[in-house]
OpenMM code with the backbone's topology and positions (N, CA, C; nanometers):
from openmm import Vec3, app, unit

residues = "MET SER GLU THR ASN GLU PRO VAL GLY LYS ALA ALA GLU THR LEU GLU LYS PHE ALA SER ASP ALA GLY ALA ALA ALA ASN THR VAL SER SER GLY CYS SER GLY LEU TRP ASP ALA GLY MET SER ALA LEU GLU LEU VAL MET ASP GLY LYS SER GLY GLU ALA MET ALA VAL MET PHE SER PRO SER LEU SER CYS TYR ASP SER VAL VAL ALA ALA ILE MET GLY LEU PHE PRO PHE LEU SER".split()
positions = [
    Vec3(-3.0103, 0.6772, 1.9839),
    Vec3(-2.9077, 0.7118, 1.8892),
    Vec3(-2.9565, 0.8300, 1.8068),
    Vec3(-2.8724, 0.9264, 1.7821),
    Vec3(-2.9125, 1.0423, 1.7047),
    Vec3(-2.9173, 1.0076, 1.5570),
    Vec3(-2.9812, 1.0953, 1.4795),
    Vec3(-2.9957, 1.0710, 1.3358),
    Vec3(-2.8601, 1.0646, 1.2652),
    Vec3(-2.7656, 1.1441, 1.3079),
    Vec3(-2.6361, 1.1459, 1.2402),
    Vec3(-2.5554, 1.0197, 1.2689),
    Vec3(-2.5743, 0.9578, 1.3830),
    Vec3(-2.5012, 0.8366, 1.4178),
    Vec3(-2.5703, 0.7092, 1.3694),
    Vec3(-2.6970, 0.7205, 1.3303),
    Vec3(-2.7723, 0.6026, 1.2904),
    Vec3(-2.7118, 0.5308, 1.1692),
    Vec3(-2.6763, 0.6009, 1.0601),
    Vec3(-2.6153, 0.5306, 0.9467),
    Vec3(-2.4817, 0.4651, 0.9831),
    Vec3(-2.4061, 0.5305, 1.0692),
    Vec3(-2.2779, 0.4740, 1.1120),
    Vec3(-2.3013, 0.3461, 1.1916),
    Vec3(-2.4004, 0.3477, 1.2775),
    Vec3(-2.4335, 0.2294, 1.3570),
    Vec3(-2.4789, 0.1143, 1.2692),
    Vec3(-2.5618, 0.1437, 1.1681),
    Vec3(-2.6084, 0.0389, 1.0771),
    Vec3(-2.4927, -0.0151, 0.9941),
    Vec3(-2.4036, 0.0713, 0.9519),
    Vec3(-2.2870, 0.0269, 0.8751),
    Vec3(-2.1968, -0.0607, 0.9611),
    Vec3(-2.1806, -0.0250, 1.0861),
    Vec3(-2.0980, -0.1046, 1.1769),
    Vec3(-2.1605, -0.2417, 1.1998),
    Vec3(-2.2928, -0.2468, 1.2148),
    Vec3(-2.3613, -0.3752, 1.2324),
    Vec3(-2.3465, -0.4629, 1.1080),
    Vec3(-2.3604, -0.4016, 0.9911),
    Vec3(-2.3459, -0.4753, 0.8657),
    Vec3(-2.2047, -0.5286, 0.8507),
    Vec3(-2.1077, -0.4462, 0.8837),
    Vec3(-1.9685, -0.4877, 0.8755),
    Vec3(-1.9381, -0.5992, 0.9750),
    Vec3(-1.9938, -0.5896, 1.0934),
    Vec3(-1.9733, -0.6929, 1.1954),
    Vec3(-2.0344, -0.8257, 1.1504),
    Vec3(-2.1529, -0.8214, 1.0903),
    Vec3(-2.2165, -0.9441, 1.0408),
    Vec3(-2.1349, -1.0040, 0.9275),
    Vec3(-2.0850, -0.9200, 0.8371),
    Vec3(-2.0043, -0.9710, 0.7271),
    Vec3(-1.8751, -1.0337, 0.7789),
    Vec3(-1.8145, -0.9717, 0.8772),
    Vec3(-1.6915, -1.0273, 0.9351),
    Vec3(-1.7195, -1.1622, 1.0003),
    Vec3(-1.8327, -1.1736, 1.0668),
    Vec3(-1.8707, -1.3005, 1.1276),
    Vec3(-1.8943, -1.4062, 1.0197),
    Vec3(-1.9636, -1.3671, 0.9135),
    Vec3(-1.9884, -1.4594, 0.8025),
    Vec3(-1.8583, -1.4978, 0.7334),
    Vec3(-1.7664, -1.4031, 0.7216),
    Vec3(-1.6370, -1.4322, 0.6588),
    Vec3(-1.5570, -1.5304, 0.7434),
    Vec3(-1.5650, -1.5180, 0.8732),
    Vec3(-1.4980, -1.6131, 0.9613),
    Vec3(-1.5562, -1.7530, 0.9463),
    Vec3(-1.6878, -1.7604, 0.9376),
    Vec3(-1.7528, -1.8907, 0.9169),
    Vec3(-1.7146, -1.9482, 0.7813),
    Vec3(-1.7069, -1.8619, 0.6804),
    Vec3(-1.6677, -1.9071, 0.5468),
    Vec3(-1.5244, -1.9593, 0.5472),
    Vec3(-1.4367, -1.8903, 0.6161),
    Vec3(-1.2968, -1.9344, 0.6234),
    Vec3(-1.2864, -2.0694, 0.6944),
    Vec3(-1.3653, -2.0889, 0.7997),
    Vec3(-1.3658, -2.2183, 0.8689),
    Vec3(-1.4197, -2.3293, 0.7797),
    Vec3(-1.5217, -2.2972, 0.6997),
    Vec3(-1.5786, -2.3948, 0.6071),
    Vec3(-1.4748, -2.4391, 0.5055),
    Vec3(-1.4050, -2.3424, 0.4471),
    Vec3(-1.3022, -2.3747, 0.3482),
    Vec3(-1.1875, -2.4503, 0.4136),
    Vec3(-1.1480, -2.4076, 0.5307),
    Vec3(-1.0379, -2.4729, 0.6002),
    Vec3(-1.0683, -2.6198, 0.6286),
    Vec3(-1.1867, -2.6472, 0.6774),
    Vec3(-1.2210, -2.7868, 0.7082),
    Vec3(-1.2429, -2.8680, 0.5817),
    Vec3(-1.2995, -2.8071, 0.4787),
    Vec3(-1.3256, -2.8795, 0.3546),
    Vec3(-1.2001, -2.9100, 0.2749),
    Vec3(-1.0990, -2.8264, 0.2887),
    Vec3(-0.9758, -2.8430, 0.2108),
    Vec3(-0.8612, -2.9005, 0.2930),
    Vec3(-0.8895, -2.9441, 0.4134),
    Vec3(-0.7820, -2.9891, 0.5021),
    Vec3(-0.7081, -3.1120, 0.4505),
    Vec3(-0.7732, -3.1997, 0.3790),
    Vec3(-0.7087, -3.3208, 0.3301),
    Vec3(-0.6401, -3.3058, 0.1965),
    Vec3(-0.6507, -3.1886, 0.1375),
    Vec3(-0.5984, -3.1687, 0.0025),
    Vec3(-0.4461, -3.1767, -0.0027),
    Vec3(-0.3779, -3.1236, 0.0953),
    Vec3(-0.2312, -3.1249, 0.0956),
    Vec3(-0.1783, -3.2679, 0.1022),
    Vec3(-0.2298, -3.3460, 0.1955),
    Vec3(-0.1848, -3.4849, 0.2095),
    Vec3(-0.2149, -3.5654, 0.0840),
    Vec3(-0.3323, -3.5437, 0.0278),
    Vec3(-0.3678, -3.6144, -0.0946),
    Vec3(-0.2756, -3.5732, -0.2090),
    Vec3(-0.2416, -3.4458, -0.2134),
    Vec3(-0.1503, -3.3976, -0.3172),
    Vec3(-0.0123, -3.4586, -0.3055),
    Vec3(0.0357, -3.4739, -0.1846),
    Vec3(0.1670, -3.5357, -0.1644),
    Vec3(0.1638, -3.6837, -0.2044),
    Vec3(0.0554, -3.7523, -0.1682),
    Vec3(0.0415, -3.8923, -0.2075),
    Vec3(0.0311, -3.9050, -0.3587),
    Vec3(-0.0450, -3.8154, -0.4200),
    Vec3(-0.0600, -3.8182, -0.5654),
    Vec3(0.0727, -3.7898, -0.6343),
    Vec3(0.1505, -3.6988, -0.5808),
    Vec3(0.2807, -3.6671, -0.6389),
    Vec3(0.3727, -3.7895, -0.6370),
    Vec3(0.3707, -3.8609, -0.5266),
    Vec3(0.4505, -3.9837, -0.5187),
    Vec3(0.4053, -4.0849, -0.6232),
    Vec3(0.2743, -4.0973, -0.6407),
    Vec3(0.2222, -4.1908, -0.7403),
    Vec3(0.2604, -4.1495, -0.8820),
    Vec3(0.2556, -4.0201, -0.9103),
    Vec3(0.2940, -3.9706, -1.0425),
    Vec3(0.4413, -3.9989, -1.0673),
    Vec3(0.5230, -3.9792, -0.9657),
    Vec3(0.6667, -4.0063, -0.9801),
    Vec3(0.6928, -4.1551, -1.0083),
    Vec3(0.6037, -4.2403, -0.9608),
    Vec3(0.6157, -4.3841, -0.9861),
    Vec3(0.5479, -4.4250, -1.1167),
    Vec3(0.4960, -4.3268, -1.1908),
    Vec3(0.4314, -4.3551, -1.3186),
    Vec3(0.2877, -4.4014, -1.3070),
    Vec3(0.2253, -4.3756, -1.1960),
    Vec3(0.0875, -4.4195, -1.1728),
    Vec3(-0.0064, -4.2994, -1.1738),
    Vec3(-0.0192, -4.2357, -1.2883),
    Vec3(-0.0981, -4.1122, -1.2950),
    Vec3(-0.2472, -4.1376, -1.2766),
    Vec3(-0.2955, -4.2514, -1.3217),
    Vec3(-0.4378, -4.2834, -1.3016),
    Vec3(-0.4717, -4.2968, -1.1543),
    Vec3(-0.3855, -4.3634, -1.0816),
    Vec3(-0.4076, -4.3778, -0.9377),
    Vec3(-0.3942, -4.2429, -0.8670),
    Vec3(-0.3032, -4.1595, -0.9166),
    Vec3(-0.2859, -4.0267, -0.8578),
    Vec3(-0.4129, -3.9434, -0.8739),
    Vec3(-0.4741, -3.9527, -0.9910),
    Vec3(-0.5994, -3.8791, -1.0127),
    Vec3(-0.7088, -3.9306, -0.9204),
    Vec3(-0.7128, -4.0620, -0.8988),
    Vec3(-0.8129, -4.1194, -0.8096),
    Vec3(-0.7920, -4.0724, -0.6658),
    Vec3(-0.6654, -4.0611, -0.6243),
    Vec3(-0.6339, -4.0150, -0.4886),
    Vec3(-0.6779, -3.8703, -0.4696),
    Vec3(-0.6656, -3.7897, -0.5742),
    Vec3(-0.6987, -3.6472, -0.5645),
    Vec3(-0.8474, -3.6178, -0.5802),
    Vec3(-0.9239, -3.7121, -0.6341),
    Vec3(-1.0626, -3.6833, -0.6686),
    Vec3(-1.1471, -3.6408, -0.5483),
    Vec3(-1.1553, -3.7241, -0.4474),
    Vec3(-1.2421, -3.6955, -0.3337),
    Vec3(-1.2009, -3.5700, -0.2560),
    Vec3(-1.0714, -3.5535, -0.2226),
    Vec3(-1.0331, -3.4307, -0.1513),
    Vec3(-1.0559, -3.3041, -0.2339),
    Vec3(-1.0347, -3.3141, -0.3642),
    Vec3(-1.0577, -3.1971, -0.4512),
    Vec3(-1.2049, -3.1615, -0.4555),
    Vec3(-1.2898, -3.2627, -0.4649),
    Vec3(-1.4339, -3.2397, -0.4675),
    Vec3(-1.4822, -3.1806, -0.3354),
    Vec3(-1.4299, -3.2311, -0.2256),
    Vec3(-1.4654, -3.1789, -0.0941),
    Vec3(-1.4235, -3.0326, -0.0798),
    Vec3(-1.3037, -3.0013, -0.1267),
    Vec3(-1.2545, -2.8638, -0.1196),
    Vec3(-1.3402, -2.7716, -0.2066),
    Vec3(-1.3705, -2.8171, -0.3275),
    Vec3(-1.4548, -2.7384, -0.4183),
    Vec3(-1.5905, -2.7109, -0.3543),
    Vec3(-1.6519, -2.8145, -0.2981),
    Vec3(-1.7828, -2.7978, -0.2338),
    Vec3(-1.7772, -2.6975, -0.1193),
    Vec3(-1.6697, -2.7018, -0.0407),
    Vec3(-1.6606, -2.6097, 0.0722),
    Vec3(-1.6386, -2.4654, 0.0261),
    Vec3(-1.5632, -2.4468, -0.0816),
    Vec3(-1.5429, -2.3119, -0.1349),
    Vec3(-1.6753, -2.2566, -0.1885),
    Vec3(-1.7488, -2.3384, -0.2605),
    Vec3(-1.8787, -2.2938, -0.3127),
    Vec3(-1.9745, -2.2619, -0.1987),
    Vec3(-1.9766, -2.3471, -0.0961),
    Vec3(-2.0643, -2.3214, 0.0188),
    Vec3(-2.0260, -2.1918, 0.0893),
    Vec3(-1.8963, -2.1665, 0.1006),
    Vec3(-1.8508, -2.0432, 0.1659),
    Vec3(-1.8918, -1.9208, 0.0850),
    Vec3(-1.8761, -1.9281, -0.0460),
    Vec3(-1.9146, -1.8150, -0.1312),
    Vec3(-2.0648, -1.7917, -0.1239),
    Vec3(-2.1418, -1.8979, -0.1288),
    Vec3(-2.2868, -1.8834, -0.1210),
    Vec3(-2.3299, -1.8310, 0.0159),
    Vec3(-2.2563, -1.8658, 0.1200),
    Vec3(-2.2867, -1.8126, 0.2532),
    Vec3(-2.2583, -1.6643, 0.2643),
    Vec3(-2.1511, -1.6217, 0.1985),
    Vec3(-2.1154, -1.4794, 0.2024),
    Vec3(-2.2033, -1.3958, 0.1102),
    Vec3(-2.2361, -1.4531, -0.0041),
    Vec3(-2.3130, -1.3798, -0.1059),
    Vec3(-2.4344, -1.4624, -0.1471),
    Vec3(-2.5384, -1.4659, -0.0634),
    Vec3(-2.6541, -1.5514, -0.0913),
    Vec3(-2.7297, -1.5137, -0.2196),
    Vec3(-2.7117, -1.3916, -0.2669),
    Vec3(-2.7807, -1.3503, -0.3875),
    Vec3(-2.7243, -1.4190, -0.5115),
    Vec3(-2.6104, -1.4863, -0.4999),
    Vec3(-2.5516, -1.5574, -0.6136),
    Vec3(-2.6208, -1.6914, -0.6390),
    Vec3(-2.6912, -1.7421, -0.5402),
    Vec3(-2.7532, -1.8744, -0.5577),
    Vec3(-2.8830, -1.8667, -0.6341),
] * unit.nanometer
topology = app.Topology()
chain = topology.addChain("A")
for resn in residues:
    res = topology.addResidue(resn, chain)
    for name in ("N", "CA", "C"):
        topology.addAtom(name, app.Element.getBySymbol(name[0]), res)
């Protein structure tokens, strides 16, 4: 590779790695937050029935799982933040 193409090649490699990491991060968030919609619908039904305490309990675990996956994805993309 010539000297003029070397920075372009390194930038392309860096961009390719970031895109790969971003895909992994998106999969992490997707799997971690997959139960949030169903839990939200169940919680909404409970709130409509006046059972807000039970609704909060239904949302706790899926919300925590989603939060953990978002944090893991961010830390995977930007390891210097940890």
